[in-house]
C-alpha positions, -999 to 999 in steps of 0.1 A, spaced: 129 -10 -340 166 -5 -350 164 34 -334 154 21 -301 187 -2 -299 205 30 -311 193 48 -282 194 16 -257 228 9 -266 240 46 -267 221 50 -232 242 18 -220 274 27 -230 270 61 -214 256 44 -180 285 28 -174 309 53 -181 294 74 -156 292 41 -130 326 40 -140 343 75 -124 310 73 -102 332 37 -85 369 56 -87 362 86 -71 346 68 -43 375 46 -41 396 78 -40 375 100 -13 373 65 10 414 53 4 421 86 11 395 93 38 423 95 69 445 116 55 422 141 40 401 143 78 435 160 92 423 188 65 422 226 76 401 236 49 382 272 45 348 260 28 317 274 37 287 255 54 251 256 40 246 283 62 270 302 49 263 298 14 231 312 15 238 342 35 258 348 11 251 389 6 238 395 -27 235 428 -46 212 423 -76 181 413 -63 177 447 -42 206 472 -53 215 470 -17 232 444 3 212 416 14 216 377 18 211 355 -2 185 334 10 160 364 22 161 375 -13 123 376 -31 138 361 -63 152 338 -86 190 341 -75 218 313 -78 258 329 -68 285 310 -87 316 315 -63 349 324 -68 360 282 -61 329 271 -83 348 285 -113 380 272 -102 365 235 -96 345 236 -133 372 238 -144 362 264 -174 372 292 -193 354 315 -200 316 329 -183 295 316 -202 304 275 -199 305 288 -158 270 298 -163 256 260 -172 256 255 -134 227 279 -129 188 258 -135 172 276 -159 197 293 -178 202 279 -211 238 281 -222 248 267 -261 282 265 -284 275 279 -317 310 278 -324 343 283 -315 337 323 -313 298 324 -303 273 313 -276 237 316 -272 228 322 -241 195 330 -221 171 326 -191 139 307 -192 142 297 -232 134 319 -267 181 312 -263 195 327 -302 230 340 -308 214 373 -296 192 367 -265 172 400 -263 159 393 -231 193 392 -207 208 419 -197 245 410 -187 269 432 -163 302 431 -152 307 456 -118 271 470 -125 280 484 -165 260 469 -190 272 450 -218 238 448 -236 246 455 -272 217 485 -285 231 469 -325 210 438 -322 198 433 -286 220 409 -269 252 404 -255 289 392 -280 303 370 -256 330 363 -274 350 400 -264 334 400 -227 356 379 -209 372 380 -176 403 369 -153 383 343 -139 408 348 -111 393 382 -103 359 374 -96 344 371 -67 310 359 -79 280 355 -105 249 369 -94 217 352 -115 188 361 -114 164 343 -131 131 363 -138 127 403 -147 145 425 -128 138 456 -150 119 477 -112 158 481 -106 179 474 -135 151 490 -165 143 478 -201 158 443 -214 160 429 -182 134 404 -193 136 372 -187 168 373 -160 198 398 -150 235 384 -153 263 404 -128 297 397 -125 311 415 -95 350 410 -90 368 410 -63 381 436 -40 410 446 -46 424 440 -17 420 403 -13 445 401 -47 475 414 -35 507 397 -44 515 383 -83 495 350 -104 512 336 -133 493 310 -151 501 294 -186 477 268 -197 475 247 -229 449 221 -245 437 204 -280 407 236 -280 421 262 -257 456 265 -274 470 294 -252 466 306 -226 481 330 -206 477 354 -175 496 373 -153 481 399 -124 497 419 -102 485 438 -65 495 458 -36 484 490 -12 493 525 -13 493 531 25 463 514 42 436 525 31 438 525 -8 443 487 -30 451 482 -63 460 455 -94 466 454 -130 462 418 -153 466 412 -185 451 377 -203 455 359 -238 437 335 -252 439 317 -284 413 289 -288 410 266 -326 383 260 -346 353 231 -347 347 212 -373 313 214 -388 288 182 -393 304 167 -424 341 164 -409 357 196 -424 371 231 -401 347 251 -400 377 283 -405 362 297 -366 397 296 -346 403 330 -324 418 350 -301 424 379 -278 438 397 -254 432 421 -228 443 447 -197 427 458 -171 438 474 -137 410 485 -107 418 504 -77 396 504 -41 406 534 -21 389 546 13 388 576 12 372 588 45 356 563 70 325 576 51 335 578 22 348 554 -11 362 556 -44 370 526 -74 382 528 -103 386 507 -132 389 499 -165 401 476 -199 413 472 -229 410 443 -252 420 438 -288 415 405 -310 408 389 -342 380 364 -355 378 340 -379 351 329 -395 333 311 -427 301 328 -435 274 321 -458 270 358 -473 251 371 -502 273 376 -535 275 412 -547 295 401 -573 272 368 -583 233 378 -571 217 366 -562 235 335 -550 255 330 -520 292 319 -513 310 311 -481 333 340 -477 367 332 -449 356 360 -428 383 381 -402 363 396 -378 387 431 -356 369 436 -322 383 460 -303 371 480 -268 379 498 -237 362 508 -207 364 531 -174 340 530 -142 342 552 -114 317 548 -87 321 569 -56 305 555 -20 291 576 2 276 565 42 255 591 59 244 573 83 235 539 98 204 544 78 214 563 49 240 559 20 241 572 -16 264 559 -48 271 579 -77 285 554 -106 297 569 -140 314 555 -169 324 555 -204 334 525 -231 340 523 -270 335 493 -287 344 484 -330 336 450 -349 348 448 -380 327 424 -401 319 420 -429 282 421 -420 289 450 -401 310 479 -390 304 490 -358 322 515 -339 298 524 -306 300 547 -278 283 548 -246 286 569 -216 261 564 -179 260 579 -155 234 562 -119 230 577 -91 213 555 -65 203 572 -26 196 541 -2 177 549 37 157 534 66 125 554 70 110 548 99 112 514 117 96 495 88 101 510 53 133 501 38 135 527 3 160 521 -21 161 551 -51 171 567 -80 180 582 -112 202 569 -141 210 588 -179 230 567 -210 240 584 -243 251 560 -272 261 572 -305 269 541 -330 281 544 -368 278 516 -392 289 535 -423 313 508 -434 290 476 -436 284 456 -468 259 435 -461 237 453 -434 222 483 -445 213 505 -414 204 542 -424 209 560 -405 240 552 -408 249 573 -372 221 585 -346 221 591 -311 200 579 -284 193 595 -247 179 568 -222 163 589 -192 150 567 -162 138 566 -126 131 539 -106 117 536 -66 116 506 -42 102 497 -4 107 465 15 79 465 40 84 448 67 57 431 90 54 410 116 82 406 138 103 404 107 89 376 90 74 392 60 91 416 36 66 429 6 90 449 -14 69 469 -39 85 491 -66 85 507 -106 109 520 -137 101 546 -153 119 551 -184 123 569 -216 135 555 -247 143 567 -281 128 539 -297 92 527 -277 89 561 -257 81 559 -220 78 527 -205 68 517 -170 77 481 -151 63 477 -118 70 445 -96 59 431 -61 73 409 -41 69 394 -4 92 372 8 75 350 43 103 335 68 82 307 87 113 304 103 152 302 100 151 271 78 120 275 59 116 311 33 84 313 10 83 342 -18 62 354 -42 60 382 -70 44 396 -100 65 417 -123 58 438 -152 90 438 -179 98 453 -213 128 447 -239 130 479 -262 138 476 -298 172 475 -310 188 497 -333 186 462 -363 154 460 -360 146 496 -363 168 507 -385 178 478 -403 180 462 -436 193 424 -452 193 404 -476 191 366 -472 193 342 -502 173 309 -487 160 277 -497 160 274 -532 121 270 -547 109 256 -578 91 281 -599 82 282 -638 85 312 -654 69 328 -687 70 323 -714 77 283 -720 58 279 -678 88 250 -672 95 247 -633 129 257 -627 145 261 -594 156 293 -586 170 316 -551 150 324 -530 158 361 -518 139 376 -487 151 411 -476 145 417 -441 135 448 -433 128 469 -398 104 486 -383 102 527 -373 72 515 -361 79 489 -337 66 485 -302 87 473 -270 75 432 -265 62 435 -229 65 401 -203 39 396 -169 57 367 -150 45 353 -123 66 336 -93 68 313 -68 100 300 -44 110 280 -18 135 276 3 145 248 26 175 238 49 163 209 74 202 208 85 236 223 77 247 196 51 224 201 28 195 225 13 171 233 -13 158 263 -40 129 262 -52 113 278 -83 84 278 -102 72 304 -126 42 321 -157 52 340 -180 27 361 -207 46 377 -234 26 400 -256 42 418 -292 69 396 -294 87 401 -327 87 378 -359 89 391 -397 60 390 -421 56 383 -455 54 410 -477 56 408 -514 68 386 -530 86 398 -571 97 369 -598 125 383 -614 128 357 -638 163 343 -621 151 346 -582 125 357 -564 122 378 -538 102 383 -511 99 413 -487 100 399 -446 90 430 -431 96 431 -389 59 435 -366 51 428 -334 29 398 -341 25 372 -316 20 364 -275 35 336 -258 32 318 -224 55 298 -207 59 279 -174 83 255 -152 104 255 -129 131 250 -114 158 231 -82 185 237 -67 201 209 -45 230 219 -18 245 180 -6 272 187 18 278 153 42 315 166 48 345 189 47 357 165 22 328 160 -6 301 188 -18 276 184 -39 256 206 -63 221 194 -82 203 212 -108 168 208 -133 150 223 -150 119 223 -170 94 247 -194 69 241 -220 54 263 -241 23 267 -257 39 263 -287 63 235 -287 80 241 -317 91 280 -307 127 275 -308 155 277 -282 133 261 -255 150 222 -241 125 208 -217 142 199 -194 182 200 -180 203 190 -155 236 196 -136 252 170 -109 283 179 -98 307 169 -72 336 181 -59 361 154 -38 395 165 -12 409 137 -21 442 145 3 457 179 11 469 187 -24 446 170 -42 410 178 -57 386 157 -78 355 174 -93 334 163 -121 302 178 -140 277 159 -154 253 176 -182 222 168 -196 201 191 -224 169 181 -237 159 185 -273 155 222 -287 157 242 -321 167 274 -337 161 295 -359 175 292 -392 168 308 -424 183 275 -451 158 257 -439 122 248 -455 107 255 -426 130 280 -412 140 261 -380 163 240 -375 160 204 -347 191 201 -327 198 160 -308 196 160 -267 223 151 -252 245 140 -223 279 154 -214 307 151 -187 339 172 -175 368 159 -152 396 182 -130 425 166 -115 439 198 -91 473 195 -80 486 219 -50 525 208 -61 530 235 -34 512 263 -15 524 283 -48 524 263 -74 487 246 -89 483 222 -117 451 216 -131 437 192 -162 409 190 -175 392 168 -197 357 188 -210 323 171 -229 342 138 -226 313 117 -233 307 115 -273 335 126 -293 319 153 -308 285 172 -305 259 197 -312 245 220 -292 228 250 -318 233 267 -349 231 308 -357 199 319 -375 219 329 -402 255 334 -419 270 300 -407 268 267 -411 264 244 -376 296 234 -362 297 207 -332 317 207 -298 345 190 -294 359 166 -265 384 184 -256 414 183 -231 439 210 -216 468 218 -188 472 249 -165 500 255 -144 492 286 -119 523 301 -90 513 326 -66 539 347 -50 
């Protein structure tokens, strides 16, 4: 009964707060209606929003509304109006994407479940360059940040994209695409400060060489404060990172375009980690760890038009990363070359095909906690794909069939086919369906790794007295050189509806059937008298199915108000599986109050879930649901100067979102505020 009263009081407190915010926004909206009606705003209509050109679905330019996939686009204006300061937080806008802050410097991001620090089923690209790490199968989000003002759009595909993008594009693909340099002429300087976002500073300048070559350079520095443990103590996880970059776009001839770009970053990340104390084995200790991260990349892309019906592109890039911390000392070099050709065959067929080669060289020689054997390895990836889009019934029906053929050094040959059908009943109704296969290849750690955890203490009776005593349980987790690729068969159906220029609905249903999923199987157990040592071996141990739906609604009654609603539902056969919040809701409202004043509100709800965690009896950590809100006030002081005031996670002083599988204790996300001043010239 007391628990019911607490929940009821909590609900009404939050509801009253939300109603107050809505009342204030509506009051401001109507009070400023007359002056706002004179605005010459540059905002896209819904038709224009649905006709944004995307490239991630078919590796060719096409309208969003014509894409036979569950795709969502975050525009540069969305990034600005949301007040986010990093890419993971921006992804909270997307239905079906789960974003959870682990601590000040870590995020868990995935699509349609299976969320964790390293979400193995999600492929992330920046301008076509993969930032997926083969070490653990996932993304180090903290080192893959970019200047948000330079982002043109973020294309998010929910569901498999493996036919075009290859292995690991299982649950989704995130492609972050930056602006062409001709759109970033002039200068930009911004600086900000807050209680969590301690210091933010960035600068960019762009210009041109003649009429056909454009360039820009940028620099960015970010410092973030530490979070708090659930007990209230400091988590000692503050961090800072600095990066520089450039890009040049040149029209060499009327038929040839060249892009050259690169980035370099360096940062220090503080952590307090629970690690095995090798001086006092088999016990653990909490050690302050300063992680040093650095990296650089260089990419070039040549695009050539053969005719009005044919073109090709060649992309080559190199990147190198270095990460020094107690868990793992990693150095990695990647070289990637990708060629693709797009052409029309007859009046019905639109074909894209391509080949790719990727080489990676890693070294873990100085790792302290993890044991990777061999410490250095060179891997090769070869792949080819072909896809044909066939038009029927006067271009009202499009059937897209294709497959990826790939060979990697871990699971060998993989084939990943897909078939997609789009039916445009008319300009307002679009229905599509898809059947796809995707695989997730083993990571280096899963193949060659070994790691010791000290988990929950156990009570054991040792001879000769057989008197029970509590001793540590040491789990030796071992990789498996026979580990196979995880597989997914996905079935999707979607519906897009634009009844008026003020309203649109994008609805998706899916059913996912997973095979060969990874799990750790208990092996031999040994009693030493001071500890219980249990082997835990990685195997392809189980299957799983999940199903659900996602909906994105845009409401734009006028140029002065816009509302974006997103809802997702997901369920599994195994309700106890980690990383599956059943319900997620996002509601964003944008108000253009006057010619110079903007107000933005963002309300989010995330259902309860659980995370894999070694320091509990059942290796699972239960996480409560939470409701939160962000507010942003933007004031254009002059045409060149803008001030933004942002409050984030306003409904609670703190709340917990996720926990890392091991090493660290749970922390809470704090209520935060920051101000930022931007000058453009």
